[in-house]
N, C-alpha and C positions, 0 to 999 in steps of 0.2 A: 282281390282274388280269393281270399278266404271265404267271403260271402258267396261268391260264384261256385266254390267247391261245395259249400254246405247246402245251398238252395238252388235247385234247377230253374225254378221260375225266376225270370229276370237275370239269369246268370250271364247271358250274352251281353246285356247292357253293362253289367258290372265289369266284364272283361274288356269291353270297348273303353269304358271310362278309365280303367287301370292302365291300358295301353297308352291312352292320350296323356295321362299323368306321368307316365314314364318319359314321354317326349318332353313334357313341361319340365320335369326334374332335370333332364340332361341339359336343356337350354339354360335353366336357372344356374346349374353348376358352371356352364361356360361363362355366364355373366359374372358369377362370383370370381372365378379364376381371372377372367379378363380384367375385371376391376382392380384386382390386386396385383396383376403381373404386367399389364400393358398400359403404359402411360397415357395413351391417347384413346383409351377404351370409350370414354364418354362421347367421343366424336363418332365412333363407329358402332355403338351398341345396337342400333336399329337394323343392322345388316342381317342376312339370313343365318340360321344356325350353322349351315355348312360353311359359310364364309367365316363365321366366328371360330369354328373348329380349325379351319385352315390358318387363321391368324394366330391362334393360341398354339397350335402344333408347331408352326414355324418359329414362334417366339421361344418355345420351350425345347425345340429340337426333337420333337416326338414324331416318329414315323407312324402315319395313320394309313392303314390299308383298308379301304372301303369295300374291297372285294372279299374280305374275310371277317369272321366274328372277332371282336364284338362290334366293330364299327359298321359292318354290313347290316347288323341288326338295328343299329341306331338309324341308319338310312331307311330301313324298312319301317321302323316306328314312326318316323316323320312322314313317310308316304301315307301310312295309315291315318295319322293325325290330319294330314292335309285333305285326304278323301272325306273324312268325317266332318271336318270344319268347312270345307268348300264343296259340299255336295252339289251334284247337278243331275238332271234327269238323263237317264240312259235307257235306250230301247233295246230289247233283246228279241231276236227272231230265231231263236234256236229251237230245234226239234230234237227231242229225246225219244229214242225208241227203247222200250223196255218190256220185258215179259211179266213184270210185277207192277203193282200200283205204287206210285211214288208216295213218300211219306207226306203226311198232312202239311208239313211246313217246308216242303222242298222248294217252294217258290221264294222262301225267305232265307234260303241258304245258298245264294248264288254268288254274292260279292265276297271278297276276301275278308272283310270285317264282319261278315255274317257267319263265318266259319271258324272264328276264334275258339280255341280250346284252352283249358288251364295250362296245358303243356307249353303252349305258345307264350303265355304270360310268364311262366317260370323261366323260359329262355330269355324273354325280354328283360326280366329283372336281373338275371345272372349276367347278361351282357351289358346292361346298364351299369351294374357294379364294376365289371371288368373295365369298361371304357373310362369310367370316372377314376378308378384306381390307376389306370395307365397314365392319365393326365396328371393326377395328383402326385404320383411317384416321380414325375419329371420336374416338378417344381423345386426351386431352391429351398423353400420352406414349406414342405407338404403339410396339409391339414392333418393334425394328429387325430382329431375326432371328426372324421370325414362326414359322417351322417348326422352329426350334432347340429342343431339349428342355432347354436350360440346361446348366450345368456341374455336375459332381459331384466331390467329393473326400472323402477321409477320411484320417485320420492313423492310422498303425499303429505301435505301439511294442512292440518285443520285450521280453518280461519273462523274466528268468532263472528257470528252473525251480527249485523248492525241493529237488530231489534231490541 
């Protein structure tokens, strides 16, 4: 999003990619919570994100209202992701009457994903945070460092070459 704010050229593609990654982030969080909270998660992990959300919300006793933010936005994000991931040819036979010439790129600003603005992404990010916080706060042991990717380590041992 920062890149899209700083540079107009290519900004729409940056915004689209950011929106898709918001959806990926939310589903990854559902998988994280599901793995830690639901004993049979490995058996159902391949279900849709919406089904995952229903399982987790039922398990944690969280009321999810998909008609209001932040979960309304989550649904919107996944619809956008699906449209971008599963594109198909669409035909338009619309006639626009105008007294002025349309902008040079008006043919490329028809679909919802072609009209993304930084304000949309700011809302997506804020609602992603709120949705994750809602789920996290309902857990018996909420993640304290919610957006931390954990720690990693590895041991390396030098082995003498046989030469």
